[in-house]
C-alpha positions as CSV (number, residue, x, y, z in Angstrom):
1,X,129.7,122.3,168.1
2,X,130.9,123.0,164.6
3,X,132.1,126.6,163.5
4,X,131.5,127.9,160.2
5,X,134.3,130.0,158.7
6,X,133.6,133.1,156.4
7,X,133.8,130.6,153.3
8,X,131.0,128.6,154.3
9,X,133.4,125.7,155.3
10,X,132.3,124.1,158.5
11,X,135.3,123.1,160.5
12,X,135.3,119.5,161.7
13,X,133.4,118.3,158.6
14,X,135.3,116.2,155.9
15,X,136.1,118.0,152.7
16,X,133.7,117.2,149.9
17,X,135.2,115.1,147.0
18,X,134.5,115.3,143.4
19,X,132.7,112.0,142.2
20,X,132.3,111.2,138.6
21,X,129.7,108.6,137.1
22,X,130.4,107.5,133.3
23,X,127.6,106.0,131.2
24,X,128.7,104.1,128.1
25,X,125.1,103.0,127.6
26,X,121.9,104.3,128.8
27,X,120.7,104.0,132.5
28,X,119.7,105.8,135.6
29,X,121.8,108.2,137.6
30,X,120.6,108.1,141.3
31,X,122.0,111.0,143.2
32,X,123.4,109.8,146.7
33,X,122.3,111.5,150.1
34,X,123.2,115.2,150.1
35,X,123.7,115.7,146.5
36,X,121.4,118.4,145.0
37,X,123.1,119.6,141.9
38,X,125.0,117.8,139.1
39,X,126.9,118.7,136.1
40,X,126.9,116.6,132.9
41,X,129.1,116.3,129.7
42,X,127.0,114.8,127.1
43,X,128.4,113.6,123.7
44,X,126.0,112.8,120.9
45,X,126.7,109.8,118.5
46,X,128.8,110.3,115.5
47,X,127.2,110.0,112.1
48,X,128.0,107.1,109.6
49,X,129.7,107.6,106.2
50,X,128.9,105.5,103.1
51,X,127.8,105.8,99.3
52,X,124.3,105.7,100.6
53,X,122.3,104.4,103.4
54,X,124.4,106.1,106.2
55,X,122.3,107.4,109.3
56,X,122.7,110.0,111.8
57,X,124.2,109.4,115.3
58,X,121.8,109.2,118.0
59,X,121.1,111.9,120.6
60,X,122.4,111.7,124.2
61,X,120.5,113.2,127.0
62,X,120.1,113.8,130.8
63,X,116.6,114.2,132.2
64,X,117.0,116.8,135.0
65,X,113.9,117.8,136.9
66,X,114.1,121.1,135.4
67,X,114.3,119.8,132.0
68,X,116.2,117.5,129.6
69,X,119.5,118.5,128.4
70,X,120.4,117.0,124.9
71,X,123.4,116.7,122.6
72,X,122.3,115.8,119.0
73,X,124.1,113.2,117.0
74,X,126.3,113.8,114.0
75,X,124.7,114.1,110.5
76,X,125.5,111.1,108.1
77,X,127.6,111.3,104.8
78,X,126.0,109.8,102.1
79,X,127.8,110.2,98.5
80,X,130.9,108.9,96.9
81,X,131.3,106.3,94.4
82,X,133.2,102.9,94.0
83,X,134.3,100.8,96.9
84,X,134.4,102.0,100.4
85,X,137.1,101.5,103.1
86,X,138.1,103.7,106.0
87,X,137.5,103.6,109.7
88,X,134.6,103.5,112.0
89,X,134.4,106.1,114.7
90,X,135.9,105.0,118.0
91,X,133.1,103.7,120.6
92,X,131.9,106.3,123.1
93,X,133.7,109.0,121.3
94,X,130.8,110.8,119.4
95,X,133.2,111.0,116.4
96,X,131.8,110.4,112.7
97,X,132.8,107.6,110.6
98,X,135.4,108.1,108.2
99,X,135.0,106.6,104.5
100,X,137.3,106.5,101.6
101,X,136.0,105.8,98.2
102,X,137.9,104.9,95.0
103,X,136.3,104.4,91.5
104,X,138.0,102.5,88.6
105,X,141.6,102.7,89.0
106,X,141.8,103.8,85.0
107,X,140.2,107.0,86.3
108,X,142.4,107.6,89.2
109,X,139.6,109.2,91.3
110,X,139.8,109.0,95.0
111,X,137.9,111.1,97.8
112,X,137.2,110.8,101.6
113,X,133.9,111.3,103.4
114,X,133.1,111.9,106.8
115,X,130.2,111.4,109.0
116,X,129.5,114.5,111.2
117,X,130.7,114.4,114.8
118,X,128.1,114.4,117.6
119,X,127.5,117.8,119.5
120,X,129.2,118.0,123.1
121,X,127.3,119.8,125.8
122,X,128.4,120.5,129.4
123,X,125.4,121.8,131.5
124,X,124.1,121.3,135.0
125,X,120.8,120.9,136.9
126,X,119.3,120.2,140.2
127,X,118.7,116.8,141.3
128,X,116.9,115.3,144.0
129,X,118.8,112.8,146.6
130,X,117.7,109.1,146.0
131,X,115.5,109.9,143.0
132,X,116.8,108.6,139.7
133,X,117.0,110.6,136.4
134,X,117.2,109.0,133.0
135,X,120.4,109.0,131.0
136,X,120.4,108.3,127.3
137,X,123.5,107.5,125.4
138,X,123.3,108.1,121.6
139,X,123.8,105.2,119.3
140,X,126.5,105.3,116.5
141,X,125.2,106.3,113.2
142,X,125.1,103.3,110.8
143,X,127.6,103.2,107.9
144,X,126.1,100.4,105.8
145,X,128.9,99.1,103.7
146,X,130.9,102.1,104.7
147,X,131.8,103.1,108.2
148,X,129.8,103.6,111.2
149,X,130.0,106.6,113.7
150,X,131.1,106.3,117.2
151,X,128.6,105.8,120.0
152,X,127.9,108.9,122.3
153,X,128.9,109.2,126.1
154,X,127.6,110.8,129.2
155,X,129.7,111.9,132.3
156,X,128.0,113.2,135.2
157,X,130.0,115.0,137.9
158,X,128.9,115.9,141.5
159,X,130.3,116.8,145.0
160,X,129.7,114.3,147.7
161,X,131.4,112.6,150.9
């Protein structure tokens, strides 16, 4: 017969191990047997940067039984002039795109424009073993001729054997 200590640890039982599942695209998280609670770190997609036509990053979410937890995508940046160069946000970072614009060398005008970073939220919820929950990963905001944001990311942690 197993004996429980004051800390709730059952002697003779193997210790729980932290498990992590990472979602680079949307999908379904199915908790294994014995798992009744999970913690999610959710990154929304980054917004794009362009002279015009940049779009916001998509919202990432985890649909727990008690409600959906969401991290909104970053705002786009539309504005600037001349040609655009710069860098897109890194995939699965939730970072906004970075555009650099210049206008006629004779005027020596230069500026930088940044799409907004997606929100980052860490929260937990009750899960039912064997019952899948929907995970949505926010898309990168478009940059048009400028620079796109980085797509979102969802990391789910839980204790299991």
